[in-house]
C-alpha positions as CSV (number, residue, x, y, z in Angstrom):
1,M,186.4,129.0,117.3
2,N,184.7,129.1,120.7
3,E,181.5,127.8,118.9
4,S,183.6,124.8,117.6
5,K,184.6,123.7,121.1
6,V,180.8,124.0,122.4
7,I,179.7,121.8,119.4
8,T,182.5,119.1,120.2
9,K,181.6,119.2,124.0
10,S,178.1,118.9,123.3
11,K,178.7,115.9,120.7
12,A,180.8,114.0,123.2
13,T,178.2,114.4,125.8
14,N,175.6,113.1,123.3
15,E,177.6,110.3,122.3
16,S,177.2,108.5,125.6
17,T,173.5,109.0,125.4
18,A,173.4,107.8,121.8
19,W,175.0,104.5,122.7
20,L,172.4,104.2,125.4
21,F,169.8,104.7,122.7
22,V,171.2,102.0,120.5
23,I,171.4,99.4,123.3
24,L,167.9,100.0,124.4
25,A,166.6,100.0,120.8
26,G,168.5,96.6,120.5
27,L,166.7,95.4,123.7
28,L,163.4,96.5,122.1
29,E,164.1,94.6,118.9
30,I,164.3,91.5,120.8
31,V,160.9,92.3,122.3
32,W,159.2,93.0,119.0
33,A,161.1,90.4,116.9
34,S,160.0,87.7,119.5
35,G,156.6,89.1,119.4
36,F,156.1,87.9,115.7
37,K,156.7,84.4,116.9
38,Y,155.4,84.1,120.3
39,E,151.8,84.9,121.4
40,E,152.9,85.6,124.9
41,V,153.9,89.0,123.8
42,P,150.7,91.1,123.2
43,S,150.3,93.0,119.8
44,L,150.2,96.3,121.4
45,V,153.6,95.8,123.2
46,V,155.1,94.7,119.8
47,L,153.9,97.8,118.3
48,I,155.1,100.2,120.9
49,A,158.4,98.3,120.9
50,I,158.7,98.7,117.1
51,L,158.0,102.5,117.2
52,L,160.2,103.3,120.2
53,S,163.1,101.2,118.9
54,F,163.1,102.9,115.6
55,D,162.9,106.4,117.3
56,L,165.8,105.5,119.4
57,I,167.9,104.5,116.6
58,I,166.9,107.5,114.6
59,R,168.1,109.7,117.4
60,A,171.3,107.8,117.6
61,T,172.3,108.2,114.2
62,K,172.4,112.1,114.9
63,V,175.7,111.4,116.5
64,I,176.9,108.0,115.7
65,P,177.3,106.7,112.1
66,V,174.3,105.1,110.6
67,G,176.1,102.0,109.6
68,T,177.6,101.6,113.0
69,V,174.3,102.2,114.8
70,Y,172.4,99.8,112.4
71,A,174.9,96.9,112.8
72,V,175.0,97.3,116.5
73,F,171.2,97.4,116.7
74,A,170.8,94.4,114.4
75,G,173.2,92.5,116.3
76,I,171.9,93.0,119.7
77,G,168.5,91.8,118.2
78,T,170.1,88.9,116.6
79,I,171.7,87.6,119.7
80,G,168.8,88.5,121.9
81,T,166.3,86.7,119.7
82,V,168.4,83.5,119.5
83,I,168.6,83.4,123.2
84,V,164.9,83.8,123.6
85,E,164.3,81.3,121.1
86,V,166.4,78.9,123.1
87,I,164.7,79.6,126.2
88,F,161.2,79.6,125.0
89,E,161.7,76.2,122.9
90,N,163.9,74.7,125.6
91,G,166.3,73.8,122.7
92,S,169.8,73.1,122.7
93,V,172.4,75.3,121.0
94,S,175.1,73.7,118.8
95,P,178.6,74.7,119.5
96,L,178.8,76.2,115.9
97,R,175.9,78.4,116.7
98,I,177.5,79.5,119.9
99,A,180.6,80.2,118.2
100,L,178.9,82.3,115.4
101,I,177.0,84.4,118.2
102,L,180.4,85.1,120.0
103,L,181.9,86.2,116.6
104,L,179.0,88.6,116.0
105,L,179.4,89.8,119.7
106,V,183.1,90.7,119.0
107,C,182.1,92.5,115.9
108,I,179.6,94.6,117.6
109,I,182.2,95.4,120.4
110,G,184.9,96.1,117.7
111,L,182.5,98.7,116.1
112,K,181.9,100.4,119.2
113,L,185.6,100.5,119.9
114,T,186.6,101.7,116.6
115,N,183.8,104.5,116.2
116,K,185.6,107.7,115.8
117,E,184.3,110.6,117.7
118,G,184.5,112.8,114.4
119,E,182.6,110.5,112.2
120,V,178.9,111.3,111.2
């Protein structure tokens, strides 16, 4: 019984770290996905970003459900690469594209808020 409390407490402590891992992995996805298109990102940086981002999401799935981790990871990467593409190509963004990106952001936040502590 005492051991159960230790596991729960440890898991709660690790959940914050796991979410930090998901966010960092998503940011690294922006780096490596953009590196596929833009020569300004060196190949070595792309390789390191890929390896590190996947290591971080693997660690996060030890605490957070894998579906939630992957959806948030991919969502952060998608939103970030769209922003990078707009910046690098000095392009305009259509209102529909902005609306869809905001919808994706709402879904990511919804997944985070509905994640139950006991799910694995």
